[in-house]
N, C-alpha and C positions, 0 to 999 in steps of 0.2 A: 505665517501671517497672511499670505495670499489666500490659502484655503479658508481661513477664518473669515476674511472679507467676503469671499465668494459665497460662503455658507450664509453669512448675514444677509447679503443681497438676495439670495434665493429664498430665505425665510421671510424677508420683508415682502418680496413679490407674492409669495403664497398668501401671506396675511392680507395684502392689499386686494388680490383677486377674490379671496374668500369673502371679504367685507364688501366687495362690489356686487355680490350676487345676493339677491333677495329671494323671497319665498317662491316667486314665479320661475326661478331658475334662469332669469335673464340678468344681464349686467345693468345695474341701476346707475345711469349717468349722473343723476343728481347726487347720489351718495358718493360717487367717485369724486365729483367736484368738491364736496364737503370734506372728504378725506384729504385731498390735496391742499385745501384751504388751511386745515389745522397744521399742516406741515410747513407751508410757505409763510403764513402770517407771522409766526415768531421770527423767522429769518428777516422778513420785511421790517418788523419792529426793531430788530437789532440794528439794521442799517440806518433807519430813520433816527432812532434815539442817539446812535453814535455820532451821526452827522450834526444833529442839533446840539448835542452836548459839546462837541468841539467848537461850535460857533458861539456857545455861551448861554443859550436859552434865555435871551434878554427880553422877549416879549410874551405877552399873555397868549398870543396865537401859537407860539412855539410850545408853551406848556400845554395848551389845549390839544395840540397835535399829538404830543407824547401821551397824554391821558387817553385820548381817543383810540390810538393804535394799540395801546396796552389793553384797554377794555374790550377791544375787538377779539382778543384771544378766547376768553370764556364764552363770548357770544358765538364764536365759531363752533365751539364744542356743543353748545345748546342747540344750534342749528343742525348739527350732525345727529344729535340725540332725537330731535323731532323727525328728521328724515328716516331714521332707523325704525322708529315706532310707527310712523305713518308714511310708508313709502307710496310713491305714485306721483301723478302729475298734479301738483297744487300750484296754481298760478301765483297766488299772493306770496307764497313762500319763496318762489324763484325770484320774483320781483324784489322782495325784501332783501334777499341775499345779494342781488345785483346793486341795490341802493347802498347796502352796507359796504360792498367792495369798492364801488366808485366813490362813495362818500369818504372813506378812509384815505383813498389815494388822492382825492381832491384836496383834502386837508393837508396831507403831507406835501403835495406838490406846490401848495400855496405859500409854504414857508421854506426856508433853507436855500433859496436862490438856485443857482445852476447845479448845486450838489444834489438836488432832488430830480435831476433830469433822468437818471437811471430808473426811477420808479415808472417812467413811461413804458419801459419794457414789460413790466408787470401788467400795466393797463392794457397794452396791446394783446398780451397773452390771455388775459381775462376776457377781452372782447371776442377774440377768435374762439376761445374755449366755449363760451356760451353758445355761439352759433353752431359749433361742431357737435355740441352735446344735445342741444334742444331744437335746432332747426333755424330756418331762414328768418322767421318772425322775431325770434329772440335775438338773432344776430343784428337785425335792424334796430331793435330797442337798445341792445348793448352798444352799438355804434353811436347812436344818438346820445347815450349817457357818457360815452367816452369823449365825444366832442364837447359836451357840456362841462365835463371835468377839466378839459384843456382850457376852455373859456374861463372857468372860475380861477384856475391856477394862473392864467395870464393876467387876470384883473388884479390879483393880490400879490403876485410874484414880480417884483420890480425888475429883477435881472432878466426874466423871460420877456417882459414887456419892452425892455430896451433892446432886445435882439429879435425882431419880428421874423427874420428868416428861420430861426429855430422853431417858432410857433407855426409858421406856414408849413415847414417840413413835417411837424407832428400832425397837423390837420390832414395834409395830403396822405401821409402814411396811414392814418386812421381811416381814411375813406378808401384808399386803393387796396390795402391788404384784405380787409373784410369782404370787399366786393369780389376780389379774385378768389378768395376762399369759398364764397357763396357759389361762384360759377363752377368751381371744382366739385363742390358738394352736389350741385344739381346734376352734373355729368356723372358723378359716382352713383347717385341714386338711380339714374336712368340705367346705368350698367348693371346695378344690383337687381333692378326690376327685371331686366332681360335675363340675368342669370337665374333668378327665381323661376321665371316662366320656363326657361330651358330645363331646370331641375324638375319642375312639376311635370313638364311634358315627358321627360325621361322616366319619371316614376310612374306616370300613367301608362306609358308604353310598356314598361316592364310588367306592370300589374296585368294589363290587358293581354300581352303576349303570353305571359305565364299562364293566365286563365284559359286562353283559347287553345294553346298547345297541349294543355293538360287533357283536354277531351279525347283527342285521338290516342294519346299515350295511355290514358285510362282504359280505353276500349281494347287496345293492343294487349295490355296487361291481363285483362279479363279473358280475352280469347286465348292467350298463352296458357292461362290456368286451365281452360277447357281442354286444350291440346294435351296437357300433362296427364290428364285423366282419360285420354282416348286410346289407351292400349298401345302406345308407341314402342318401337324397339329401343334398344340401348343407345344407339347412335342418335336417333331422332330426339330422345329424351334429353340427351346432352346438349343438342342444339337448342331445344326449348329452354333449358337451364341457362345457356349463354345469353339468349334473348332476354330472359327474365333479369339476369344480372345487369345487363346493359340498361334495361328500363329502370332498374333501381337507381343507377347512377344519374340518369336523366331526371328522375323524380326528385333527387336531392338538389340538383341544379335549379329546377323550377321552384322548389321550396325556398332556396336562398334568394332567388330573384323576387319572389313574393314578399319575403320578410323585409328585404331592403326597400321595396316599394311602399310597404306598409309603414315602416319607420320614417321614410321620407315624407309621408303624408302628414306626420305629426299627430295622428289620431290615436296612437297607442298610449293608453293610460293604465298604469298598473292598478290592479285591484288586490290590495294586500289583505290576506286573511291567514289564519293558522294552516300550515302545510306540514305534513309528515314527510321529512326529507327522504326517508327510506322508500316510501311509495314512488316518489318522483324518480329516484335513481333506479329502482327495480323496473319501472315501466320503460325507461330509456334503454336499459340493458336488454330487456325483452325485445324491444323494437329492433335492436341492432344485432341480435344474436345470429340471424341468418347471414347478414353482411360480414360478421366476424368469422363465420365458417368459411365463407368465400375467400376472405383475406388470410385464412390460416392463423387467426389471432385468438388467443385465449382471453376472452373478455370476462373479467371478474369484478364483483362489487363487494364492498364491506357494508354489512347491514348497519343502519343508523336509526335510532328510535327518537331522535330529537325532533321537536316541533318548532318551526320558525314562522315569522310573519313574512309572507312573500306572495307573489303572484305565481301560482303553480304552472300556468301555461307558459309564461315568460321564462321561468326557471327551467322548464322542460326544454324550451327552444334553445337556451344557452347550452344545456348539457348535450342535446342532440348534435349541435354543431361541434362541440369539443370531442365527443366520442367519434363522430364521423371523420373528423380530421385525424384522430389518432389511428383509426383503421386504415385510412388512405395513405398516410405518410409513414406508418410503422407496421407494414404487413409482415406476418410471420413472427411477431414478437408479442409478449403479453401486454394487456392494457388493464389497468386497475382504476376503479372509481370508488372513492370513499370520502369520509368526512374527518375533520380535525377541529378540535376546540383551541382557540387562540384568543387570549385576553377577553374572555367572557363571550366571545362571538364564535360563530360556526363558519368553517371554510370547507367548501366542496372542492376536491382535487381530482384531476384526471392525470394519471401517470402512464407513460409508455416507455418502451426500451428501444425506440427506433433510432435512426441515424442522427437525430438531433438537428439543431438549427445553428449555423455559423453566426458568430457574434455580429457580423456586419449587417445581418438581416433582422436582428431582434427589434430594432426601433421601428421597422416598417411593416412587420407581419400583421399589425392591427389595421393597416390602411386598406381601403376598399380595392378590390381587384389586384391585390399584390400577392404574388406567389414566389416562394423561395425556389429559384432555379439556379442550379450549378451545371457546369459543362458536363455532359454525359448523363445527366439525371434522366430517369424514366419519366414518361408522361403520367400525370396524375389528374384524375377527374376533378372538375370544379373550375371556378373562375376566381378564387381567392376572396370570398366574401365571408367565410365562416367566422373568423376571429373578429372581423369588423362588426358583424351582427352581435356576437357575444358581448363585446365591450359596449356597444350602443344600448343593447337591451339591459345590460347590467347597470349602466348609468341611469336608466329610467327608475330603477329600484334602489339607487344609492349604493350599489355594490361595486367593489373594486375587482378588476380582472388582471391578474399578473401571470407572467410566463417566465419560466426558468428552463434553460436548455443547455446541455453539455454535448457537443458533437461526439458521436460514437457511443454515448451512454443513454440518451433519451431526453424526453421533454416532459415537463410538468406544468399544467395550467391550473390556477387556483381562482375560485370565485369566493371572495372574502367579504365580510360585512353583514352576514346573516345573523340576525338577533334572535336568540331562543326566546320562546314565550311559554307560559305555564298552562296555556289552554290545551285541552285534550282533543285529539283528532282520532276518529274511528279509522283503523287501518283499512286499506282497500282490500276487498276480498281476493284471496289467492286464486290463480287460474284453476278452473275446474279440471278434474281428472276424468270427467265423463267423456267417452269417445265422441268426437265431434260429429261424425256422420249420424250416429244414433241419436244424438241430442237434437239435431235440427231436422232429422228425417221426418217428413210429414208436416213440417211447419208451414203454415199458410202465410205467404208473404205478398203484400201489396208493394209493387215496385213502380215508382213514378219517376220518369226520366224523359226530358224533352228530346235529347239526342237519340235518334233511332239506332245508330250503331252501338252506342253504350248500352241502350236498353236491351238490344238483342244479346250482346255479350254478357251482361249481368244476369238476364233471365236464363240463358243457357247454363251458366256456371251454377246458379242457384238450383236449377233442376237436376244437374249432375250430383249435387249434394243431397238430393232427395226432397227438396222443398217443393211445395205447391205454389206456383207463382202466377199472380195476376199482374200483367205488365200494362202500364198506362203511360201515355205521353203527356197527360194532364191530370188535374185533380178529378177523381171520380165523383159522380153525382149520386150514385146509389151505394149503400153500405152493405158489406158482406162480413161474415165473422172471421176477420183476419187475426193472425197472431202478432204480426209486426208490420210496420210500414217503413220502407226504405225509400227516401226521397232525395232527389237532387235539390240543391238550394235554388238555382235559377230555373224557373219553369216557364218563363215567357208570359206575355200579357200582364206584366207587373205583378205576377204572383210568385211567391217563394215557397220554399220547403216549410217555413213556419206557417204559412197560410194552409198548405196541404195538411199538415199535422192537425191543425185546429179543425179543419173541415172533416177530416176522417174521424177524429175523436167524437165530433158531434154526430156523425152518421152512425157510428157503432154504439154510441151511448156510454163509452168508457174511455179511460186514459190508456189507449192502446200503446204499447212500447213502440218507439220510433228511433230511426237512425238517419242522420243527415250526411249526404256526400256532397262535397263542395271543392271548388278550386279557389275560393276566396279566403281571406284572412279569417282564421278560426275565431278570433276575439270579436270581430264584427258580426259574424254569424251567431255566435253565442249571445251577444247582446240583443240581437233581433229575436232569437228564440225565447230568451228569458227563462230558460230551464236548464240548470246544470246537469240534470240527469240524462239528457238526450246526448248520446254519443255523436261526435262529429268526426268524420273520416275525410282526410285531405286527399284530393285527386293528385296523381293517380293512386288509387287504393290498392294496396297489396292484398291479393285474395286471402292469404293467411290471416291478415288483420280483420277483414270482413267476416271470415268464418269464425274467428275467435269472438268477435262482438256478438254475432248471431247466437253462438253457443251460450254466451253469458246471459243473453236475453231469454233464451229457451230455459236455461236452468233456473233463472230468477222467476220466470212465469210458472214453471212447473212445481 
């Protein structure tokens, strides 16, 4: 019996929350009030009708009160229907609802003598509720209506009029409680404003720090790649490999910080379009193949031909974090990425056979900056943002993220709610088998980068690969027959990589292939570029990734 009651309460809570949320994704206070009204009005009616029936219903006013409160039930449903169909701030509708509430209570309190005194509790609740839902102005209007209701009831209710101390108590309570509530609300709004400013400052700091620190890390990564090709001995090459591995971990941390800052800004808007799931999974597995080797992990994927409506970039971000987590927390064990159909929808799953997560941590692993730490555990890179990012990004696309873990047997994370669509998507071209050095050898590259250290490192690496490089710290003014332009996004002087590409294409008189390198959010840069065909590489760029993109450009152009 207890479980049944608990289940009913939980289901009712879910229904109520679901109905409070409108298309904007925010809680609709007016709809919430309308829902509460249709629950309380029938209870209100039962009490009033019972009291009046016991007193005999001797006067026309008592019958009028019964008819009015009964008629208010269907009117409450009509009001909820109007709010559902036309959500938003409509002043006349709110005032009409307030007149209805206070009018019904005024009529009830005017008859029935002292037996109607408990109705005042509802009057006070409605008054405070209007203020808390709609703000100080509505609280003032509601307080005035409440005082008017008490005045009307006092005029027509003889028992109230004969006991002025009761009326005085009601009036003082009606004045004091809303005033106190308004003071608390003003203090709360001030605290919320301060919290929002602090959160915004934190987000701006994370974004700026992530961007600024990426520059030197990016340069170090490129110089390290140059060292690897410098004919070093075995011991020196191992040291370079260790440096590269550490840089990879730092890059993941910066990516997480930038993702959190971007999500906090509220500017992330999913762009849903047909996506071939197999391409997204294959690209993520390719990106983490080297990290899997370092972690001694067999990273495998199951091919999926399904097409769904989703934002490919956001879905890729979710998978990147899940695969990264699996590699960090389950080293030396296999990791599998695949898809499963459930109830007509598609679910992407990431399975590992790591140590698993103890039950006491399962409720908190999706919290920001939370990491599972047990006594004697080894240190793991990261700050505990991966799963938080996954759930928040999933929420933007209406996807559910669930986690199952058995200590000693492994962990499975599922991204559920992807809806298949019949639209066809051309599969992404498979990685070329052309030797990379021969493919890009002799390629004429325009390299535009404001940071001189990064410019030097990038130019040196490209020249080692056999490219002919023209390095510039700003947008060139004269055109040359380049094969590709590689540009940083921030070029100073309010110029961006998008401006650079536009100018260069105008100089050479054709749509020269281009690559953008940036430390900013990819979606923001993509929106500025307005061209989905331009590859965007996030700093710090892995040399292998840069070389792969260059090779693809060379093969496509050849």
